[in-house]
N, C-alpha and C positions, 0 to 999 in steps of 0.2 A: 407723414408718409414714411414708410420704412426706408432706411438707407440701403445701398446695394452691397453686394458681397465684398467688393474691393474696399469700400469705405469701412465696413465692419472689421475687416482684417487690419486696416490701417489704425483704427481706433484701438483694437486689442493690442497690436504690437507697440503702439505708443505708450499705452498704460502699463503693459508688462515691463517695458524698459524703465518707465518712470518709477514704478513701485517695486521693481526687482522681485516679483512674485511669480508663482506658477499659475497660469490661467487654467480654468476648467476646460477640458477638451473632450469632445465627443464626435465620433465619426470623422476624425481628421480635421475638425473645425475647432479652433480655440476661441473662447468667449471671454469678454472683458469682466470676468469675475474670478475670484480665487476662493477656495473652499477650505474651511477649518473643520476637521472631523472629530466627532465625539469619541470618547472611550467606549468600549463595547458595553459596559454596564450602564452607560448613559442612554443608549439607543431607545430602550423602552421606558425611559423616565424623562420625558421632555423637560420637566421643570428642573431637572438636575443641571440644565445649562444656565440657570439663573443663579447669580451669586448675591449674598447679602453684602452690604446693608440695603434697606429699602431705598428706592430712588428719592432724591431730593431735587428741588429746582436747580437747573443748570445755570451757570453764570452766562448772562447774555453779552458775552465778550467775543464777538465774531471777527474773524480775519477778513471776511468779505461778506457783503450783503447786497444781493441784486434786487433793489427796489423796483426797477423797471420791469423785470420779469414777473415779480410778484403782482404788481399793479395790472399788468396785462392779463394775468390769470384771473384776478379778481373782477376785472371788467368783462372778460369773455365768459366767465363761469360764475355768475352771481350767487350760485348755491353753495359755494365753498364755505366751509366752517372751520374756524381757527380753534380746533379742539386741542386738548392736552395730549402729549405723546410721551411714551417712554423712549429715551434716547440712549445712545451708547456713551458710557463713561470709559470703560476699559474692558478688553477681552484678555483673559488669561488662558493658557493652554496646559494640558496634561494635569488634571482633567480640564476640559473645555468649560469655561465659566464666563458669563457676561454680566458685568456690573452696569447698572443703569442710572439714569438721571431723569428729570422731568423737563420737557420742552414744549414747544407748540408747533402745530402743523404749518403755519405760515412761515415760521423761522426755518423749518425744514425746506420748504419750497425755495426760499431766498438764499439759503446757504448750501444746499445739497442738490436738489433737483435742478437748480440753475447751472450747476457744473456740468451736468449731462447735456442740458439744452445747448450750452455754449460749445461743447465738443462736437455734438452732432451737427450743429450749424457749420462749424469749421470744416468738418469732414466733407460736407456737401459742397463747400466752396473750394475744396481741393488743397487746403493747407491745414496743418495741425498747429493752430494758434489758440492758446487758452489763457488770456490775461487774468481772468478771475481765479483760475486754478493756480496760476503762477503767483498771484498776490497771496493766496492762501498758504502756499508752500514757502513763501518768504518768512512766514511766522511759524509754520509747522512743517518740519522735514517730512518728506514722503515716507521714510521708514517708520515714522511715528504715527502716521495718519490711519493705517489699516487697523491698528489695535487700540487706538484711543480716539474718542470723539471730541477732541479739544478744538475750541474756536470755530465750531460749526454745530448745527443742531441735527445730529445724525440719528434721526428717528429710526427705531427698530421696526422692521417689517417681519411678517410671518407668512410663509407660503406653504400651503398644504395640498399635496397631491392626493386626491381621493380616488381610491381604486375599489371597485365593487364587483361582486360576482353576479353576472347576468346569466342565469341558467347554466352555470358551469364555465362561462367565458368571462374572464376577468377584464374589466374595462376601466380606463382612466377617464375622469370627468374633467373636461376643459370647457372654457367659454371665452367670449370676446368682451373686453371692457367697453362700457358705453361712453358716450360723450359727456356724461356727468362727472367723470373722474378728472382730477386736476391735470394729470399727465398720464402717459401710456394709454390714452384714449384710443379705442378701436383695436387694441392689440390683444392677442390671445394670451390667456393666463390660466394658471391652475385655479382650482375652485375648492375651498375658499382661499382668498388672498387678502391680507389685511395689514393695517397699521397697528402695531402693538401699543395700546393706549388704555388709560383708565377711563371709566365712564362716570364714576361718582364725582360730585363736586369736590375739588381740592384733593382728589385721591385720598379720601378719608378711610378707606378700608384696604388694609394691606393684602388681603386675599386676591385683589386684582392683579398683583404682581405674580402672574401665573400664566404660562403659555397654554396649558391645558384649558384653563378658564376662558381665555381669549378665543382659542380655536373653536370651542364648543359654541360660543356666542355667535361667531362669524359663520359657523356651520349652519346655524339656524337662519341667520340673516341672508346669506348668499345662496343657500339651497332650498330654504323653506319660507322665504319672504317675511321673516320676523321683522317688524317695524324697528327702525333704529331709534334707540332711546338716548337722548342727550341729557346727561345728569339725572339718571333715574334715582328714585328714592332708595332703592336697595341694590347692592352690588350683584346679587344673584337673582335679579328680577325675572330671568328667563329659565330658571332651573326646572320649572314645572311644565314646560312646553312638551307636548306629547312626542314630537319628533326627537327631542333630546332624551327623554325618558326611554324611548325605544332604543336609541343608540347606546345609552348607558347599560341597558339590559344585555345588549350584544357584547359590549366591552367586558362586562362582569362575567359573562359566560364563555369568554374566549373566542367568540364568533366575530369579533372585530378588535382592532388594536391601533393605538397611536404610537408612532415612532419618530425619533429625531434622526434626521439624515445629515445635518451639519449646519454650520453658520457660514453663510455665503456673503462675502464682501463684494458688493457691486463697485467696481473701480470707477465707473462712470459717475456715480453719485457719492461715493465714499460712505455709503450706508450699509449696515448689516441686515441680512435677512435670515431668519431662522427657518431652515428647510425641514419640513415634516411630512410624514406619510400617514394617512388614515386608510387602513386596509380593512375592508368589510368582506368577510368570507361568506356569511350567510346569504344565499340567493334570495331568501324571503325579503330582505331589505329592498333590493332593487325591484322585485316584483310588486312590493307594496307601494313604493313611492312613485312608480310609473303606471300603476293601474288606472284605467279611465275613471273609476269611481273611488279613487284613493282618498282615505281620510287624512293623509298627510302628503299631498302631492309636491313634487319639485316645483318651486316657484322662486325665481331669481330676484335679487335686489336691484335697485336703480343703478348700481354701479356696473351691472352686467347687461349687455345688449340682449334685449328680449329675443327669444328663439335661437340664441347662438350656442346653446349647450351642445357639446359633442361628447359622446361616450365611445371612446376608441379602444379596441382590444390591444392588450399589451404583450401578447405572446412573443412577438418579435418586433424589432424596430421597424421593419418594412411594413408589417401589418398596421402598426400604430400610425406611421407617417402617411400611409395611403389615405387617411381620413382628413388630411390637411393640405393646403397649397404647398408647392415646392418651396424649399428654403425656409422652413418653418421658423428657424431661429431669427430671421430678419423681421418676423411679424410678432415677436414676443419680447417682453422686457428681459434683459440678460439674466437677472436673478431668477426669473421664472423658468427660463430654459434649464438652469442648473437644478432648481428644485424639482422640475419634472423628471429629468433623467436620473437624478439621485434616488428619487422616490420609486421610479419604475424599476431600477436595478434592484433595490431592496425588496420591492414587492415580489418580483420574480423569484428571488432567492427564498423568501419566506413561504411563498406558495409552493415551491418545489419541496421544501422541507416538510410542509404540511401534507402534501400528497404522498411523500415517501413514508410518512408515519402511519400508524394503524387507524387513523381517524380520517376517512375520506371526506373531502370537502362537500361533496354532493349530499352527504347524509346529515349535515349540520342541523337542518330544520327538523329532521325526524328524531333528533336526540332529546328534544324538549319533553 
C-alpha cells in the first residue's frame, strides 16, 4: 500500500539530511531521489552515459544482506528469476559517465530493495529507524554511497517516458505494474521501465553494454508483447521484429528520437536509474499501433497489469494529472516520478522547438 504524504515527506527529509544532497522537486513536493544531469551534447546520445571498461563480476562483499526479505519474496513470488544485472561501480560527472560491474538480481533485492522496504516499514510505524542502512553506512560513508556501488549490488535501472503524437495531441504512456514484479507491485510507472542487464550467457557479447540496445528490447517486450528470452543464442535476437524496424525507420527519418534526461539516484534503494525520453512525433505510429486491425498492436508484458495503460496528454501538468488519482507520486516508485517529469519537461521543450521550426509536426507523415 502507498504511504501517506506525511510519511513520504519524513522519508525524503531523513534521506536528504543523511546524504546531504538536493532532492528532486516538482510542484512544491520534494522526492527521495537526486538527479545528476548530462552535458548538452550527451542528451541525444544515451550511450555516452556509459564509461569503459566493460563490466566485470562485482565482488560479493556486502555490508548487509537481508536473507529474510529475499526468502519472503522467493516464497511469495515463485516466478522470480535470478538473472545477471549490470550494477553501479562508479559515477563520474562533467561529463556524466557511469562505470558498471556485473551482479545478480537476488543480490540487488537483498542489499538494495531491502533498504527501501525497511525504511517504508519504519515510516508506517512512526519512527525513522533503519538498522540495515546503519549497518551499511558503518562500512560505507553516506557521502561515498551515491556515486559508488561499493558493498552492495546496486543494479542499474532504466526508465523511459514514451511520448507519442495522437492526431496532434502529444501523450505520455503510463501503466501499472502487475503482481508478478518483485517489488513496486501495483504502482504506476513509465513504460518501458527495466533492469539494465545482459541476456546472453555470461555476457559474452560486449554490444549488450548499451542503453539504446536495452531500451529497444524492452520497448518490444513491454509495449508489443515480445516474449522474454533468457540466455538467447544471439544478443540481437529481436532486431528483426517489425515493431522495432518501424521505430528505427522513424528514428532514422527524424520522426522519433531517444534522449537522455539524467541519472537518478534513488535514495531509498541507493540504486541508479538512467532516465530517458522516447519522443515519437509521427502521428502515424500511434494510429497504427492502436488500430483495431493493427499488424503490430500494443500488447503489454506480464510485468504490466493488463488493461492499465493510460495515454495522458502532456500539454500542461493539470491536463496530465487529471488522468490519474490524486497525489500521483504516492502511487509511483520515486525514480519513476523523476523520470516522468524530466521526460515530460524535455518533451515539451522539443515539441515547441519543432513547432516553431519550418516543419509542422502534423505534416510528418506526408513528407514520406
